[in-house]
C-alpha positions, 0 to 999 in steps of 0.5 A: 571498559572500552574507550569512548571512541569504540563505543561511539563507533559501535553505535554509529555502525549499529544505527547504519545497519538498522537504517539499512535493514529498515530501508530493505524492509520498507522498500520490499513492502513498497513493491507490493503497494506501488499502485497507491504511489500516485496522485489522486485521479479519475478512474473510469469503470465501464459497464459493457453492453450485455452485462445484465444478461451475463449477470442473470446467467451467473457469469462475471463480465470479463472487463469488470474486476471483482474489486478495485484499489484507490487512493484518497481523493480519487473519483470513480466514474462509472459509465454504463454502456449496458441497456439495463440500469445498474446500481453501485452502492449509492450510485444509480447509473441509468442505461447510457449514462454515467455517475461518479463517486468521490473517495475521500476517506481511507476505508474498505467498502463493500457496496451492493452492486447489480453488475456482479453475480455476487451482488457486491463490489469491493473498493479499497481506499488507501492513503497515497504513498509519497516519498515522505511516507516512505522516508518516515517508514524507514526512519520509524523502523530503522532508528529503533532497530539500530538502537537495539543493535547498538545495545547488543553491540555494547554487551559484546566484549572489545577485541584486544590487540596483543602485540606479542601474538602478531608475529 
């Protein structure tokens, strides 16, 4: 049976390794979620002049994306600079006016849309990524992983120093 000091050392090193791996995994994931690491704000979507004619020809307006990503609490402000009236889900946007949509729940929406050739517009709403959620993710993955590494390290035999072999 190895001394308690060695067991504690192995457990602490294992937990540190688990936290390091958890940090790496979570921060790599964060790179792909950067657009949700912000406070809620008003995001403007402008429907440019000539959009109705482009959509009638089956063309996608160049300044309008196929879908958009938001955080909970964002407001989508749709400004219609076209000469035709347009629709986006529950919004009716007459020519020359604007309308807004509050996004208050985590959800993926596929709204009926008159300014896209496919006649729908996708909105993805995510929870805002904060420092607290990042730390929670690191701890939530790193501590159990460190615990598993610690269990495996206790199975490993302790290397014994033989003074006669150190010549």
